[in-house]
ZAMARGU-4260 file (C-alpha; in steps of 0.2 Angstrom, whole numbers, plus 5000, padded with zeros to 4 digits):
<rodrens>
0) 5105/5094/4993 | 5112/5112/4993 | 5097/5121/5001 | 5096/5131/5017 | 5083/5126/5029
5) 5076/5129/5046 | 5082/5118/5061 | 5073/5101/5062 | 5072/5087/5074 | 5072/5073/5061
10) 5084/5059/5065 | 5102/5060/5059 | 5105/5053/5042 | 5087/5056/5035 | 5080/5070/5025
15) 5065/5079/5034 | 5049/5076/5026 | 5044/5095/5027 | 5060/5102/5020 | 5057/5117/5009
20) 5070/5126/4998 | 5073/5143/5005 | 5088/5146/4993 | 5087/5137/4976 | 5105/5137/4970
25) 5112/5135/4952 | 5118/5117/4952 | 5102/5111/4961 | 5092/5120/4948 | 5102/5111/4934
30) 5100/5094/4942 | 5081/5096/4944 | 5079/5103/4926 | 5089/5089/4918 | 5079/5076/4928
35) 5062/5085/4924 | 5066/5085/4905 | 5071/5067/4906 | 5055/5062/4915 | 5045/5072/4902
40) 5052/5061/4888 | 5043/5046/4895 | 5029/5055/4903 | 5023/5061/4886 | 5020/5044/4878
45) 5014/5036/4894 | 5001/5050/4897 | 4993/5048/4880 | 4993/5029/4882 | 4985/5029/4899
50) 4972/5040/4893 | 4968/5028/4879 | 4967/5014/4893 | 4954/5024/4902 | 4944/5026/4886
55) 4945/5045/4885 | 4953/5058/4874 | 4973/5058/4874 | 4973/5076/4879 | 4966/5073/4896
60) 4981/5062/4900 | 4993/5076/4895 | 4983/5088/4905 | 4985/5077/4920 | 5004/5076/4916
65) 5004/5095/4917 | 4992/5100/4931 | 4992/5085/4943 | 5010/5082/4941 | 5015/5100/4946
70) 5002/5102/4960 | 5005/5085/4969 | 5024/5087/4966 | 5025/5104/4975 | 5014/5100/4989
75) 5020/5082/4992 | 5032/5075/5005 | 5043/5065/4993 | 5057/5074/4984 | 5057/5061/4970
80) 5039/5055/4968 | 5032/5060/4950 | 5014/5060/4949 | 5002/5058/4934 | 4992/5046/4924
85) 4995/5028/4929 | 4990/5011/4921 | 4982/5004/4936 | 4971/5020/4940 | 4967/5021/4921
90) 4960/5003/4921 | 4949/5007/4936 | 4943/5023/4927 | 4938/5013/4912 | 4928/5001/4922
95) 4920/5016/4932 | 4914/5024/4916 | 4906/5008/4909 | 4889/5014/4914 | 4890/5029/4902
100) 4884/5025/4884 | 4900/5023/4873 | 4893/5035/4860 | 4890/5049/4873 | 4908/5054/4873
105) 4905/5071/4881 | 4895/5063/4895 | 4910/5051/4898 | 4922/5066/4899 | 4911/5075/4911
110) 4909/5060/4922 | 4927/5057/4922 | 4931/5075/4928 | 4918/5073/4942 | 4926/5056/4946
115) 4943/5065/4947 | 4936/5078/4960 | 4928/5064/4970 | 4944/5054/4971 | 4954/5069/4977
120) 4941/5072/4990 | 4943/5054/4997 | 4962/5056/4997 | 4961/5073/5006 | 4949/5065/5019
125) 4961/5051/5022 | 4976/5063/5024 | 4966/5075/5036 | 4960/5061/5047 | 4978/5055/5048
130) 4974/5038/5041 | 4989/5038/5029 | 4999/5028/5041 | 4986/5014/5040 | 4992/5009/5022
135) 5008/5002/5030 | 4997/4988/5037 | 4993/4982/5019 | 5004/4967/5015 | 5018/4970/5002
140) 5013/4953/4995 | 4996/4961/4991 | 5004/4976/4983 | 5015/4964/4973 | 5000/4954/4967
145) 4990/4969/4963 | 5005/4976/4952 | 5006/4959/4943 | 4987/4959/4940 | 4987/4977/4934
150) 5001/4973/4922 | 4993/4958/4915 | 4977/4968/4912 | 4986/4982/4903 | 4994/4969/4892
155) 4977/4961/4888 | 4969/4978/4885 | 4982/4982/4871 | 4980/4966/4861 | 4967/4974/4850
160) 4978/4989/4846 | 4993/4979/4844 | 4984/4968/4831 | 4976/4982/4822 | 4958/4977/4825
165) 4944/4985/4835 | 4941/4980/4853 | 4925/4971/4855 | 4913/4971/4870 | 4910/4985/4883
170) 4916/4990/4900 | 4902/4980/4909 | 4908/4964/4901 | 4923/4954/4909 | 4940/4958/4902
175) 4943/4940/4897 | 4926/4939/4888 | 4930/4955/4879 | 4947/4948/4874 | 4939/4932/4867
180) 4926/4943/4857 | 4941/4953/4850 | 4951/4938/4845 | 4937/4929/4837 | 4929/4943/4827
185) 4927/4942/4808 | 4939/4956/4805 | 4956/4951/4799 | 4972/4956/4808 | 4981/4971/4801
190) 4998/4966/4797 | 5005/4984/4796 | 4999/4987/4814 | 5007/4970/4820 | 5023/4975/4811
195) 5023/4992/4820 | 5018/4985/4837 | 5031/4972/4836 | 5044/4984/4830 | 5040/4996/4845
200) 5043/4981/4857 | 5059/4976/4849 | 5066/4994/4848 | 5060/4998/4866 | 5070/4982/4873
205) 5085/4986/4863 | 5085/5005/4867 | 5084/5001/4886 | 5099/4990/4884 | 5108/5003/4875
210) 5104/5016/4889 | 5110/5005/4903 | 5126/5000/4894 | 5131/5017/4888 | 5124/5027/4903
215) 5113/5037/4891 | 5099/5049/4895 | 5083/5039/4897 | 5074/5046/4882 | 5072/5028/4875
220) 5053/5027/4875 | 5051/5044/4868 | 5063/5041/4854 | 5056/5024/4850 | 5039/5032/4848
225) 5046/5046/4837 | 5056/5033/4826 | 5041/5021/4824 | 5029/5036/4820 | 5041/5043/4807
230) 5044/5026/4799 | 5025/5023/4798 | 5023/5041/4790 | 5037/5038/4777 | 5029/5021/4773
235) 5012/5031/4769 | 5003/5021/4783 | 4997/5037/4793 | 4992/5048/4778 | 4974/5054/4781
240) 4963/5069/4776 | 4954/5073/4760 | 4943/5058/4762 | 4957/5046/4763 | 4958/5034/4778
245) 4975/5029/4786 | 4981/5011/4784 | 4982/5009/4803 | 4973/5017/4817 | 4979/5033/4824
250) 4976/5043/4840 | 4966/5059/4841 | 4975/5075/4838 | 4979/5085/4854 | 4975/5104/4851
255) 4990/5116/4854 | 4982/5123/4870 | 4984/5122/4889 | 4970/5116/4900 | 4958/5129/4906
260) 4947/5130/4921 | 4931/5120/4919 | 4918/5115/4931 | 4912/5097/4929 | 4894/5094/4927
265) 4886/5087/4942 | 4872/5074/4941 | 4868/5065/4957 | 4865/5048/4949 | 4883/5050/4941
270) 4890/5053/4959 | 4881/5038/4966 | 4887/5027/4952 | 4904/5034/4953 | 4906/5034/4972
275) 4912/5016/4974 | 4925/5018/4961 | 4930/5035/4968 | 4934/5026/4985 | 4943/5012/4976
280) 4954/5024/4965 | 4957/5035/4980 | 4964/5021/4991 | 4972/5013/4976 | 4981/5029/4971
285) 4987/5032/4988 | 4994/5014/4990 | 5003/5016/4973 | 5010/5033/4978 | 5015/5029/4995
290) 5023/5012/4991 | 5033/5021/4977 | 5038/5035/4988 | 5043/5024/5002 | 5054/5013/4990
295) 5063/5028/4984 | 5065/5036/5001 | 5073/5020/5007 | 5087/5024/4994 | 5088/5043/4997
300) 5086/5041/5016 | 5072/5054/5016 | 5059/5054/5030 | 5042/5054/5024 | 5025/5062/5030
305) 5012/5049/5024 | 4997/5060/5028 | 5005/5075/5020 | 5008/5065/5004 | 4989/5059/5005
310) 4983/5077/5005 | 4995/5082/4991 | 4988/5068/4980 | 4970/5073/4985 | 4973/5092/4981
315) 4981/5087/4965 | 4966/5077/4959 | 4953/5090/4965 | 4962/5104/4955 | 4965/5092/4941
320) 4946/5088/4940 | 4943/5107/4937 | 4956/5107/4923 | 4950/5092/4913 | 4962/5079/4920
325) 4960/5060/4922 | 4963/5054/4940 | 4982/5051/4943 | 4994/5044/4956 | 5012/5041/4959
330) 5021/5033/4944 | 5034/5019/4947 | 5043/5021/4931 | 5044/5040/4930 | 5049/5041/4949
335) 5063/5029/4946 | 5069/5039/4931 | 5068/5055/4941 | 5079/5048/4955 | 5091/5040/4943
340) 5093/5057/4933 | 5098/5066/4949 | 5083/5076/4955 | 5087/5086/4970 | 5070/5093/4975
345) 5052/5092/4972 | 5054/5105/4958 | 5059/5092/4946 | 5041/5087/4945 | 5037/5105/4940
350) 5050/5105/4927 | 5042/5089/4920 | 5025/5097/4919 | 5032/5113/4911 | 5041/5102/4898
355) 5025/5093/4894 | 5016/5109/4892 | 5029/5116/4880 | 5028/5101/4869 | 5009/5101/4869
360) 5009/5119/4864 | 5022/5117/4850 | 5019/5099/4844 | 5001/5094/4850 | 4993/5092/4832
365) 5007/5080/4827 | 5000/5067/4839 | 4987/5064/4825 | 5001/5054/4816 | 5005/5042/4831
370) 4999/5024/4828 | 4989/5016/4841 | 4999/5000/4838 | 5015/5010/4842 | 5008/5015/4859
375) 5001/4997/4862 | 5019/4990/4860 | 5026/5003/4872 | 5013/4999/4884 | 5016/4981/4883
380) 5034/4984/4887 | 5031/4996/4901 | 5018/4984/4909 | 5030/4969/4908 | 5043/4979/4916
385) 5032/4982/4931 | 5032/4963/4935 | 5047/4961/4945 | 5050/4942/4943 | 5064/4942/4956
390) 5052/4949/4968 | 5038/4938/4964 | 5049/4922/4965 | 5056/4929/4982 | 5038/4931/4989
395) 5032/4914/4982 | 5047/4905/4990 | 5046/4915/5006 | 5030/4908/5015 | 5014/4900/5010
400) 5004/4914/5017 | 5013/4927/5006 | 5012/4916/4991 | 4993/4914/4993 | 4991/4933/4995
405) 5001/4937/4980 | 4992/4924/4969 | 4975/4928/4976 | 4977/4947/4973 | 4983/4944/4955
410) 4969/4932/4951 | 4956/4944/4959 | 4962/4958/4947 | 4960/4947/4932 | 4944/4938/4937
415) 4934/4950/4949 | 4941/4967/4943 | 4956/4978/4946 | 4946/4990/4958 | 4942/4975/4970
420) 4959/4967/4969 | 4967/4977/4984 | 4951/4974/4994 | 4952/4955/4991 | 4970/4955/4996
425) 4967/4965/5012 | 4952/4954/5017 | 4963/4939/5015 | 4977/4947/5025 | 4965/4950/5039
430) 4958/4933/5038 | 4976/4926/5039 | 4983/4938/5052 | 4969/4939/5065 | 4969/4921/5070
435) 4988/4922/5072 | 4986/4938/5082 | 4973/4929/5093 | 4985/4916/5098 | 4988/4918/5117
440) 5003/4908/5124 | 5003/4901/5142 | 5018/4894/5149 | 5021/4886/5166 | 5036/4892/5176
445) 5045/4883/5190 | 5057/4887/5203 | 5072/4876/5202 | 5082/4870/5218 | 5094/4884/5214
450) 5080/4896/5215 | 5080/4900/5197 | 5063/4904/5190 | 5062/4896/5172 | 5051/4888/5160
455) 5045/4871/5164 | 5053/4856/5155 | 5046/4838/5153 | 5059/4831/5166 | 5053/4844/5180
460) 5043/4837/5195 | 5025/4844/5197 | 5024/4861/5205 | 5022/4862/5224 | 5013/4875/5234
465) 5013/4888/5221 | 5008/4887/5202 | 5016/4900/5191 | 5008/4904/5174 | 5016/4916/5161
470) 5004/4923/5149 | 5009/4932/5132 | 4999/4939/5118 | 4986/4952/5113 | 4971/4953/5125
475) 4958/4957/5112 | 4941/4949/5108 | 4948/4937/5096 | 4960/4930/5110 | 4946/4929/5123
480) 4942/4910/5120 | 4960/4905/5122 | 4962/4916/5137 | 4947/4908/5145 | 4954/4891/5140
485) 4971/4895/5148 | 4964/4902/5164 | 4953/4887/5166 | 4967/4875/5163 | 4977/4884/5176
490) 4963/4883/5189 | 4961/4865/5185 | 4979/4861/5187 | 4980/4870/5203 | 4965/4859/5210
495) 4973/4843/5203 | 4989/4847/5212 | 4981/4853/5228 | 4989/4870/5226 | 4980/4885/5234
500) 4991/4899/5226 | 4992/4904/5208 | 5004/4918/5201 | 4999/4925/5185 | 5013/4934/5176
505) 5005/4947/5165 | 5020/4957/5160 | 5019/4951/5141 | 5000/4953/5138 | 4995/4969/5129
510) 4980/4980/5124 | 4966/4972/5134 | 4949/4976/5128 | 4932/4974/5137 | 4930/4956/5132
515) 4947/4950/5139 | 4944/4960/5155 | 4927/4952/5157 | 4936/4935/5156 | 4948/4940/5169
520) 4934/4946/5180 | 4925/4929/5179 | 4940/4919/5182 | 4945/4930/5198 | 4927/4929/5205
525) 4927/4910/5202 | 4944/4908/5210 | 4939/4917/5226 | 4924/4905/5227 | 4935/4890/5225
530) 4947/4896/5238 | 4961/4899/5225 | 4972/4914/5229 | 4978/4923/5213 | 4993/4935/5213
535) 4995/4946/5198 | 5013/4950/5193 | 5021/4962/5181 | 5004/4971/5178 | 5006/4985/5166
540) 5000/5002/5170 | 4986/5003/5157 | 4980/4986/5161 | 4980/4990/5180 | 4970/5006/5176
545) 4958/4997/5165 | 4955/4984/5179 | 4951/4997/5192 | 4939/5006/5180 | 4928/4991/5177
550) 4929/4985/5195 | 4940/4969/5193 | 4951/4974/5208 | 4937/4970/5221 | 4941/4952/5218
555) 4959/4953/5221 | 4968/4958/5237 | 4978/4974/5233 | 4993/4967/5242 | 4993/4953/5230
560) 4995/4964/5214 | 5013/4968/5209 | 5013/4981/5195 | 5027/4982/5182 | 5043/4989/5188
565) 5058/4998/5179 | 5069/4983/5185 | 5066/4969/5174 | 5056/4954/5181 | 5057/4961/5199
570) 5038/4962/5201 | 5037/4943/5196 | 5050/4938/5209 | 5041/4948/5222 | 5025/4939/5218
575) 5033/4922/5219 | 5041/4927/5236 | 5024/4933/5243 | 5015/4917/5237 | 5028/4906/5246
580) 5027/4917/5261 | 5008/4915/5262 | 5009/4896/5260 | 5022/4896/5274 | 5009/4905/5285
585) 4996/4893/5281 | 5007/4877/5282 | 5019/4876/5297 | 5028/4861/5288 | 5033/4872/5273
590) 5052/4873/5271 | 5058/4889/5280 | 5072/4892/5267 | 5059/4894/5254 | 5047/4905/5264
595) 5061/4917/5270 | 5062/4925/5253 | 5080/4925/5248 | 5087/4927/5231 | 5077/4922/5215
600) 5082/4923/5197 | 5071/4923/5182 | 5078/4917/5166
</rodrens>
């Protein structure tokens, strides 16, 4: 990138997340302009189509492709992420507006503008509170399953338009029930619409193959829409006016004007009804945007600031809500095209927005001739391309847990609702992960005749004089039962073998909470009563500090606590030598060569 910047401390080989152009040179401008125009060619039909998915006027999708795309692009961290209307977000918007009377279109529009502002507020709060990094803990299998579910819902939602019939039911009914009502209605299928949607699908597939084979600019979806619209017009299927009705359903005309500031109507019962959807869309939009930005950054070697990107998405939606925009997020298809077209900076998104604005001003009224069946065909193709079959097969074959998460999230999108699919996947991830994280491992170590400290194997004789237990895992409340079990088993084994000294190696236990600390306190207090001397080896600084704060150290002789040292395993070896020395002082028959310390080696 040919841009002068201030010095940065980012690691070598990566692009700083905060990098801003101070000098915008000619070839960088040309690259961004070409990429922006290329992305606009697909952004135009997609924005119209995604507005129809949301059940609102097409112009609001185009306005989002202007305002939201420009604002979020300028403020974001990613150089290649293109924002705007997306299929998944539009599906949730449709569900969110289901409580509005379908005939009250103005109320639905005003509620959507309010929803857009609320979504932005949620995203800004997540970014300001620096919670953006938490999204990386959502399993990729959940995200993949969500994309599959959203793609299938998009395809199902376009069946009516593709067949040229009216969609039945309302947003409060289940999507599969609405599909059944649509397919079983008395109205006959429109063969002209079927021909247009099928033609759009076939042309879109062939055009994409031509683009890849001959390295053509990726204007394929725009040209397919233009060709199909022109063909329908020449056939006389889109003629209307003067009391005549077109032979196929058309989208509403978009006025030749840019979005103007508009304060959304605020009704508190609307805000209450929309609050859950605003949270769902806010989190969903960030997941979508951050996942796409991360995937592209992996290729471009750009360092990302997740929290900055969250704030950018939020500001874009808040401003968009005051300019009649539908909520938006990062777009996978537009971002991929932007990167492949050679975009250099975030200004490519601005050029995309400017191009869409110019087309709206010059060609807006012509949208009244676009068949809904043509957009339905293109949406079916776009949705099917979101399903990465290779990735799905990889996840399904990888592990049973990942396969379960993918399938459960996809089914949740279809059965429960798209707004709850991510939540279902996250809950299942936690239910799957927490028991694994709670597994605490306890291994007995022995000292071999060669004075090597190693893990006990079945052929080793029972321990003599000193019992050594190595603990490993997270010391949080979920692991407390296993911790109590392992400590109790160690005390019972020491009693069975007649051993009075127990070395607990704590080097590999992490993040103790109050429940785990209480288990340790109870164990050490009981050990003192039973006459079992406990030595703590490799104690990390944060755990030692926590033990001192809660008063656990009163049950342990300070001389028998061996904090973690810079030299690997030295604290454990010191504790073992100390235990043998104490045993020798108590038992005069104990072998002197073991009591004298000497060299020990931990493997």
